[in-house]
N, C-alpha and C positions, 0 to 999 in steps of 0.2 A: 461598315455595321451590317451585321446580319441578324435577323430576328429568329428567335427560338420558335419551335413548333408551338409551344404554349402561348407565345405572343401573337402568332398567327391566328390560333384558335380564339383568343380573346378578341382579335380584330373581327373575325367572322361573326362572333356572338354579339359584340357590343357596337360594332360599326365605327370605332375610333381607337387610336393608339397614341400615346405620348412617348416622344423620343427625346430624352434629356440631352442637353449639350450637343446637339447635332450640327450647330453652326458655330464657328469660332467667334471669339470676342472681337477680333479684328474686323471681320466681315459685318458683324451687328453694329460696330461702332460707325463703319463707313455708311451703312444704311441710315443710321440715326442722324448723322451729320447731313446727308442729303435731304432728309425729310425736314429737319429743323431749319436748314437753309432755305428750303422752298417755302416754309411757313413764314419765315421772316422777310424774305425778299419778294415772293410772289403773292403771298397772302391769300385771303378767301373772301369771295363776294357773299354777303349774307343771303341774297336771294337764291344763291346756288346751293346753299347748305343741304337742303333735302336731297338734291341730286348727288352731292358729294358723299353723303352719308351711305346712300344706296350703291354708288359706283366706286369712286376712289377719290381720296384726297391727293393733292400734289400730283396731278395727272401728268405734268411735263416730265416727271422722273420715273414713271412706270416701267419704262423700258431700258432704263439706265442700268450699266453693270452693277452699280452699288445696290440695286434692288434685286436684279435677277441672280447675282452672286449668292443671295441668301439660300437659293436652292442649288444653283449649278456648282458651288464650292462647299456644298454640305454633305453630310453623311447620308442624306435621304436618297442621293442617286443610287447608291448601292442597295439600299433597302428596296427601291422601286424595281431594280433589275431583278431582285429576287422575287418580288410579288407579281410583277406583269410579265416577266421574261426579259432576258438581256436585250438591251437597246429597243425594247418596246415603248418606253417613255418618250412621248413627243418632246420637241425642244421647248425650253422654258424662255419665252420671249418677253414677258411682262408680269408685273405683279400688281395686286390691289393694295394701296396704302390705306390701312384700316385703322383709323384713330377713333377713340371714343373719349369725349371730353366730360369733366365732371358735371354732374347735375347740380342744380341749386341745393343749398343745405337744407332748404325748407321742403324739398320734394320728398314724397313718400316712397319707400322702397316697394316697388310693384314686381310681381313674379314675371320671368321672361316668357316670351311667346315665340315659338320656333317656327321655322319655314324650311321649305326645299328650295334650293337654287333652280333657276331656269324658268320660273313662273313669271311672266310679264306683270309689272306693276305700273308701268308708265313712267317710273322714275329710274328704273334700273337698266334703261337702254332697250327694253322690250315692251310692246304694247300689251295692255290688259287683255286676257283672253288667249294669249299665246303661251306655249310651254315647249321646252326642248331640253333633252339631256345632252349637255354639250361638254362634259368633262367626266373623268373617271374618279378622281378623288380630290379633296381639298387638302392643301398643306398650309397650316397657319403657323408662321414663325413669330415667336414672342420676342419683343424688342425691349421690354422693360420688366422689371420684377412684378409678379402678380402673386403675392403671398396670401391674399385673402379674397373672398368672394365679393360680389357686388362692386367690382372694380373695372367693369367693362369686359369681364372674362369671357373668352369663347366658351359657349355652352352647348352641350350636346344632349339629345335624348336617346340613351342607349337602347339598342335592339330595334329602333325605329325603321332602319334600312331594310331588314327582312321582313318586318311587319308590312311595310308598304309594298314590298314585292308581292306578297300574298294578297293585299288589298287590291293592287292593280290587275292581278290575275282574275279576280272575281268581278271587279266593277269596270275594268278598262282604264286606259290612261287618259281617255277623253274627259274624265272628271276634273283634270287639271285645268281645263279651260275655264272652269269656275273659280280657280284660284285654290289655295291650300285647303285640302279636305279637313272638315272639322270632325275629328275622330279622337277617341281616347287611346293615347299611345301606351305601349306596355310598360314603360319604366319613367320614373320621374327624371327631370333634367338635372344634369350634373354641370356646375360651373367649374372650369379647370383652372388650376393655379399652376404656377411655373416660373422660370427664370429665363433671362435673356439667352437666346440661342437654342431653347427648347422648340421642337416642332410637334404640333398636333396633326396627325394624319387622319382624315375622316373620309369615309366612303361617300360617294356622291348622293346616296339616298339616305344618309343619316340627317335627321331633322336637327337644326342648329340655329343659333342666334348669338348676339352679343349681349351679355348681361347689362343692365344699367350700371353706370359708373357713379357710385356714391363715395368714392375715394377723393383725395386731394390732387390726384395726379392724372395726366393724360394716359390713356391705354394705347400704347404703340404696338402695332402688329403689322405684318404683311401677309396677305393671303394669295395663294397661288392655286390655280385650277389646273390639275394635272391631266394630261390626255394620253390614252393608249393610242399608239400610231394606227391601230386598225380597229378603232372604236365602232361599236355596233349601233350607235345612236340611240333612238327611243326604245329600241328592243331591250336595252339594259334596265329599264324600269321593271320588267318582269323576269329578266335573266341577269340578275345583279352581279353575278360572279364570273361571267363569261370571260371578261378581260383580266382575270386574276388567277392565272394558273398555279402561282405559288401558294395561293390560299386553298384552292380546289384540291391540289395534291395532299394537303394536310388533313383536310376535312374528310376526304375519302378513306383515310387510314383509321377512322373510328370504327 
């Protein structure tokens, strides 16, 4: 799969891109079987639920081929060669099992609140007050149908990635030690719908979250943090396209 120049421009402008049918049904089914087996046999400790939500469910299968094949045997590999340069994508060794369970029927639907990854919360594996830019892009693989919103959908704030690049140039990245900056973002959130095997690719600096799940079904997804082999660390907060030569080539053509 190769992206058109228009798709690349859209990614540059909005900070995310949807890739339909990027993973085969066989690979998706294998991942679902592993996840459901883990839920049934390993279970969950209620006291650990806040940590599981922030980090990953089914932790014992995060590095199994049934999970990593969602990327390693997908069309995303060719896309990333095009965007980052051939063989610049670091190895995919693990994924986050990202489940969102239905809310109580009596719960009110509330608007989603977004965040940037890499900010320590105390629950996500990093201490409060810490921050680090530790990946180049997010890849979210949908594992069940999401035909409507408020179903645990991966949610993005378009244009927030370039907005924050400007913000950090003006205010410094040190503001992240205080947590997510309270700012007015340039666009309203978009809850993304899709089908099993679709991949959502998001820039590392795109504000995102999972919408509340008011459906009757568990939202199944696996999230991968993709790394450029020569990542520039926190410098990418203010130089967000340094690791993306495939995007820079297109935007320079304007």
